[in-house]
Backbone as CSV, one residue per row, in Angstrom:
resi,resn,N_x,N_y,N_z,CA_x,CA_y,CA_z,C_x,C_y,C_z
1,MET,5.741,-3.131,8.228,5.038,-3.588,7.058,5.721,-4.856,6.562
2,HIS,4.901,-5.796,6.187,5.369,-7.023,5.563,4.784,-7.061,4.160
3,GLY,5.567,-7.478,3.190,5.085,-7.588,1.826,5.540,-8.885,1.184
4,PHE,4.674,-9.448,0.357,5.016,-10.658,-0.390,4.603,-10.444,-1.841
5,VAL,5.583,-10.496,-2.747,5.331,-10.236,-4.161,4.724,-11.484,-4.801
6,LEU,3.502,-11.348,-5.282,2.790,-12.457,-5.908,3.023,-12.511,-7.415
7,LYS,3.204,-11.340,-8.035,3.395,-11.278,-9.485,4.162,-10.011,-9.834
8,GLY,5.024,-10.116,-10.835,5.758,-8.945,-11.307,6.905,-8.565,-10.395
9,GLN,7.222,-7.283,-10.419,8.319,-6.783,-9.598,8.169,-5.295,-9.372
10,TRP,8.877,-4.789,-8.363,8.891,-3.368,-8.046,10.171,-3.060,-7.284
11,ARG,10.388,-1.784,-7.069,11.599,-1.358,-6.373,11.330,-0.040,-5.660
12,TYR,12.268,0.351,-4.830,12.235,1.657,-4.183,13.337,2.509,-4.793
13,LEU,13.045,3.767,-5.051,14.068,4.669,-5.590,15.248,4.805,-4.632
14,GLU,14.990,4.676,-3.341,16.021,4.899,-2.331,16.905,3.686,-2.066
15,HIS,16.623,2.555,-2.695,17.401,1.334,-2.451,17.838,0.716,-3.776
16,ASP,18.822,-0.177,-3.727,19.362,-0.749,-4.965,18.891,-2.177,-5.226
17,TRP,17.849,-2.659,-4.532,17.343,-4.002,-4.753,15.998,-3.940,-5.470
18,ILE,15.619,-5.063,-6.043,14.333,-5.188,-6.733,13.561,-6.320,-6.080
19,ALA,12.318,-6.067,-5.723,11.439,-7.094,-5.161,10.798,-7.827,-6.332
20,THR,11.142,-9.087,-6.490,10.635,-9.890,-7.598,9.628,-10.918,-7.086
21,GLU,8.944,-11.567,-8.004,7.940,-12.568,-7.654,8.517,-13.572,-6.654
22,GLY,7.798,-13.772,-5.551,8.252,-14.669,-4.495,9.048,-13.981,-3.398
23,SER,9.395,-12.716,-3.582,10.174,-11.991,-2.574,9.331,-11.625,-1.364
24,TYR,9.976,-11.656,-0.200,9.392,-11.168,1.044,10.117,-9.883,1.403
25,VAL,9.363,-8.862,1.803,9.943,-7.575,2.168,9.455,-7.189,3.562
26,PHE,10.376,-6.761,4.417,10.017,-6.223,5.731,10.507,-4.787,5.792
27,GLU,9.645,-3.889,6.245,10.031,-2.495,6.444,9.783,-2.120,7.891
28,PRO,10.798,-1.650,8.580,10.591,-1.220,9.963,9.821,0.104,9.999
29,PRO,9.147,0.396,11.116,8.463,1.679,11.242,9.424,2.837,10.994
30,GLY,8.944,3.846,10.312,9.752,5.028,10.039,10.516,4.986,8.733
31,GLU,10.480,3.875,8.027,11.159,3.750,6.723,10.504,4.697,5.723
32,THR,11.310,5.475,5.022,10.806,6.380,3.998,11.282,5.876,2.644
33,HIS,10.364,5.759,1.692,10.716,5.212,0.386,9.696,5.625,-0.666
34,THR,10.069,5.411,-1.914,9.204,5.690,-3.056,9.096,4.428,-3.885
35,LEU,7.928,3.780,-3.862,7.718,2.540,-4.591,7.508,2.846,-6.072
36,VAL,8.208,2.084,-6.929,8.131,2.268,-8.379,7.925,0.910,-9.048
37,VAL,6.957,0.865,-9.965,6.803,-0.295,-10.840,7.260,0.177,-12.217
38,ASP,8.347,-0.379,-12.714,8.899,0.053,-13.993,7.965,-0.299,-15.152
39,GLU,8.046,0.471,-16.222,7.151,0.317,-17.369,7.228,-1.057,-18.019
40,ASP,8.365,-1.738,-17.916,8.489,-3.049,-18.553,7.812,-4.162,-17.746
41,CYS,7.242,-3.825,-16.591,6.492,-4.791,-15.783,5.018,-4.656,-16.158
42,GLU,4.479,-5.693,-16.781,3.101,-5.656,-17.262,2.092,-5.549,-16.119
43,GLU,2.341,-6.279,-15.034,1.427,-6.263,-13.889,2.197,-6.607,-12.628
44,MET,1.911,-5.872,-11.550,2.527,-6.130,-10.255,1.419,-6.358,-9.243
45,ILE,1.508,-7.472,-8.513,0.574,-7.756,-7.434,1.410,-8.111,-6.208
46,THR,1.225,-7.344,-5.136,1.931,-7.598,-3.886,0.940,-7.540,-2.744
47,PHE,1.023,-8.511,-1.848,0.227,-8.499,-0.633,1.015,-7.738,0.419
48,PHE,0.462,-6.617,0.889,1.083,-5.830,1.950,0.264,-5.976,3.222
49,ASN,0.919,-6.264,4.330,0.291,-6.302,5.641,0.886,-5.145,6.423
50,ILE,0.078,-4.124,6.642,0.564,-2.882,7.244,-0.025,-2.728,8.635
51,SER,0.831,-2.501,9.603,0.401,-2.214,10.975,0.704,-0.750,11.249
52,GLY,-0.287,-0.038,11.686,-0.069,1.372,11.997,-0.450,2.268,10.840
53,CYS,0.203,3.363,10.755,-0.136,4.441,9.826,0.873,4.526,8.674
54,MET,0.363,4.832,7.478,1.253,5.188,6.366,1.247,6.711,6.303
55,TYR,2.408,7.290,6.409,2.596,8.731,6.524,3.262,9.210,5.248
56,TYR,2.604,10.072,4.487,3.123,10.531,3.202,3.837,11.873,3.365
57,VAL,5.007,11.987,2.708,5.805,13.209,2.793,6.205,13.669,1.389
58,ASP,6.526,14.971,1.275,7.020,15.504,0.011,8.545,15.396,-0.021
59,GLU,9.152,15.994,-1.042,10.607,15.895,-1.221,11.390,16.494,-0.062
60,GLN,10.782,17.420,0.681,11.455,18.045,1.820,11.128,17.347,3.141
61,GLY,10.369,16.247,3.077,10.028,15.511,4.277,8.839,16.064,5.039
62,ARG,8.095,16.993,4.426,6.910,17.565,5.080,5.696,16.673,4.839
63,CYS,4.881,16.524,5.862,3.695,15.674,5.778,2.723,16.197,4.720
64,THR,2.295,15.290,3.829,1.285,15.637,2.825,-0.003,14.854,3.039
65,GLY,0.014,13.901,3.972,-1.172,13.119,4.273,-0.807,11.832,4.977
66,PHE,-1.841,11.092,5.358,-1.609,9.810,6.004,-2.806,8.907,5.750
67,GLU,-2.589,7.627,5.942,-3.658,6.637,5.897,-3.476,5.700,7.073
68,ASP,-4.566,5.487,7.791,-4.586,4.474,8.841,-5.806,3.600,8.600
69,VAL,-6.091,2.694,9.524,-7.209,1.768,9.325,-8.525,2.521,9.151
70,PHE,-8.695,3.631,9.847,-9.945,4.383,9.748,-10.073,5.077,8.392
71,ALA,-8.970,5.589,7.873,-8.983,6.193,6.539,-9.269,5.135,5.477
72,LYS,-8.675,3.948,5.636,-8.924,2.856,4.683,-10.391,2.434,4.709
73,LEU,-10.987,2.342,5.897,-12.398,1.995,5.991,-13.275,3.050,5.316
74,ASP,-12.943,4.329,5.495,-13.685,5.402,4.824,-13.570,5.282,3.307
75,MET,-12.360,4.951,2.824,-12.159,4.758,1.383,-13.023,3.606,0.874
76,CYS,-13.089,2.512,1.637,-13.914,1.362,1.253,-15.384,1.743,1.221
77,ARG,-15.842,2.463,2.233,-17.254,2.868,2.271,-17.615,3.713,1.047
78,LYS,-16.739,4.648,0.689,-16.988,5.481,-0.499,-17.019,4.640,-1.770
79,HIS,-16.096,3.701,-1.868,-16.043,2.838,-3.056,-17.293,1.975,-3.156
80,TYR,-17.654,1.308,-2.061,-18.817,0.423,-2.085,-20.102,1.204,-2.355
81,THR,-20.177,2.432,-1.878,-21.335,3.276,-2.189,-21.358,3.601,-3.678
82,ALA,-20.198,3.956,-4.227,-20.110,4.337,-5.647,-20.467,3.190,-6.587
83,VAL,-20.166,1.957,-6.193,-20.454,0.813,-7.070,-21.800,0.165,-6.756
84,GLY,-22.556,0.789,-5.840,-23.909,0.341,-5.591,-24.090,-0.704,-4.507
85,LEU,-23.046,-1.021,-3.764,-23.163,-2.022,-2.710,-23.572,-1.420,-1.365
86,GLY,-23.408,-0.121,-1.214,-23.745,0.555,0.041,-22.564,0.645,0.984
87,ALA,-22.546,1.716,1.754,-21.434,1.979,2.667,-21.277,0.888,3.715
88,ASP,-22.378,0.267,4.133,-22.286,-0.736,5.187,-21.755,-2.081,4.700
89,TYR,-21.527,-2.229,3.393,-20.978,-3.480,2.865,-19.636,-3.822,3.508
90,VAL,-18.840,-2.805,3.816,-17.522,-3.026,4.420,-17.642,-3.675,5.794
91,ASP,-18.768,-3.503,6.454,-18.925,-4.025,7.809,-18.821,-5.548,7.864
92,ARG,-19.098,-6.224,6.771,-19.008,-7.689,6.762,-17.566,-8.180,6.883
93,PHE,-16.590,-7.291,6.676,-15.179,-7.663,6.761,-14.557,-7.274,8.112
94,ILE,-15.336,-6.668,8.989,-14.830,-6.178,10.276,-15.407,-7.028,11.395
95,ARG,-14.549,-7.456,12.279,-15.023,-8.248,13.433,-14.753,-7.510,14.694
């Protein structure tokens, strides 16, 4: 995963650094972390470029879910349907 902070800041509970505006972040596959935007940050905008799957785990490391490109497309289809654009609206972004 590659990330570029466009506005605000955030951090991971598991690390001692803070990603601030203009920061670039690289995470190797298998990195486990908890992203936090602190209350004193009015707005955080980060561009994330994710390759592969995001795998969600609980406090004991057990899988609680995942998201991949197909799950993201399904989420988009549901959203576009809910706002009246239709499920096929997402197809204009796929080549």
